[in-house]
C-alpha positions in Angstrom: -6.0 10.7 -51.1 -4.1 7.6 -51.6 -6.8 5.0 -52.3 -10.5 4.6 -52.7 -10.5 3.2 -49.2 -9.1 6.3 -47.8 -11.5 8.5 -49.9 -14.5 6.4 -48.8 -13.4 6.9 -45.0 -13.1 10.7 -45.5 -16.6 10.9 -47.0 -17.9 8.8 -44.1 -16.2 11.4 -41.7 -14.2 8.7 -39.9 -11.2 9.9 -37.8 -7.9 8.5 -39.2 -6.7 8.0 -35.6 -9.5 5.4 -35.1 -8.6 3.4 -38.2 -5.9 0.8 -37.4 -4.4 0.9 -40.9 -3.6 4.6 -40.9 -0.3 6.3 -40.0 -2.0 8.4 -37.4 -3.3 5.3 -35.5 0.1 3.8 -35.6 1.7 7.0 -34.2 -0.8 7.3 -31.4 -0.5 3.7 -30.4 3.4 3.7 -30.6 3.6 1.1 -33.4 6.4 1.1 -36.0 10.1 2.0 -35.7 11.7 0.9 -32.4 15.4 1.7 -32.5 15.9 0.8 -28.9 14.9 4.3 -27.7 14.4 4.3 -24.1 11.9 6.5 -22.2 13.3 9.7 -20.8 14.0 9.2 -17.1 12.6 11.8 -14.7 14.8 13.3 -12.2 13.9 13.0 -8.5 13.6 16.5 -7.1 16.1 17.0 -4.2 14.4 18.7 -1.2 16.4 21.6 0.1 15.7 23.0 3.5 16.1 26.7 4.0 16.0 28.8 7.1 13.0 31.0 8.0 13.4 34.6 8.9 14.2 34.7 12.6 15.0 30.9 12.9 18.2 29.3 11.8 18.5 26.0 10.1 20.1 24.3 13.0 17.2 25.3 15.3 14.7 23.8 12.8 16.6 20.6 12.7 16.8 20.5 16.5 13.1 20.9 16.9 12.4 18.2 14.3 14.7 15.7 16.0 13.1 16.2 19.4 10.7 13.3 20.2 7.4 14.7 21.5 6.1 13.0 24.7 2.7 12.4 23.1 4.1 10.8 20.1 6.4 8.5 22.3 3.5 7.6 24.4 1.4 6.4 21.4 4.3 4.5 20.1 4.8 2.8 23.3 1.2 1.9 23.6 1.1 0.5 20.1 4.2 -1.6 21.0 2.4 -3.0 24.0 -0.7 -4.0 22.0 1.6 -5.7 19.3 3.3 -7.7 22.1 0.1 -8.8 23.6 -1.2 -10.0 20.2 2.1 -11.8 19.7 1.8 -13.6 23.0 -1.8 -14.4 22.4 -0.9 -15.9 19.0 1.6 -18.2 20.6 -0.9 -19.9 23.0 -3.2 -22.5 21.7 -6.9 -21.6 21.0 -8.2 -23.3 24.2 -6.6 -20.9 26.5 -4.0 -22.3 28.9 -1.7 -25.0 27.7 -2.8 -28.4 29.1 -1.6 -31.7 27.8 -4.2 -33.9 26.2 -3.5 -36.9 28.3 -4.6 -35.2 31.5 -8.4 -35.6 31.7 -9.4 -34.2 35.1 -7.4 -30.9 35.0 -9.0 -29.4 31.9 -12.5 -30.9 32.0 -15.5 -28.8 32.9 -17.1 -29.1 36.3 -19.9 -31.8 36.7 -23.5 -30.5 36.3 -25.7 -30.8 39.3 -28.5 -33.0 37.8 -31.7 -33.4 39.7 -31.3 -30.5 42.1 -33.8 -27.7 42.3 -33.0 -24.1 42.7 
């Protein structure tokens, strides 16, 4: 034991890694010497494609490159929806584009007041 403080903490059963003034806490929390050491870089794993028994690598690549009709149809459908949304966003909120100075063209029809059904 180095000091009475350390002795007291041992008797209280305190963990050294919980006490900020101990070396173990400083080691755990990466305090202290910093000689410009960088973190180790992890290597990105290169994926290697291998042939399966009975199927060559070229055949696998051909099958992957073929666009399935179902996938193509969903892509085309999604594109149509996007185009519709784009066109809808370009129009003003009121519907058809009518200049503000033309009153009669865009106004609502007159109500039939006083007529019974």
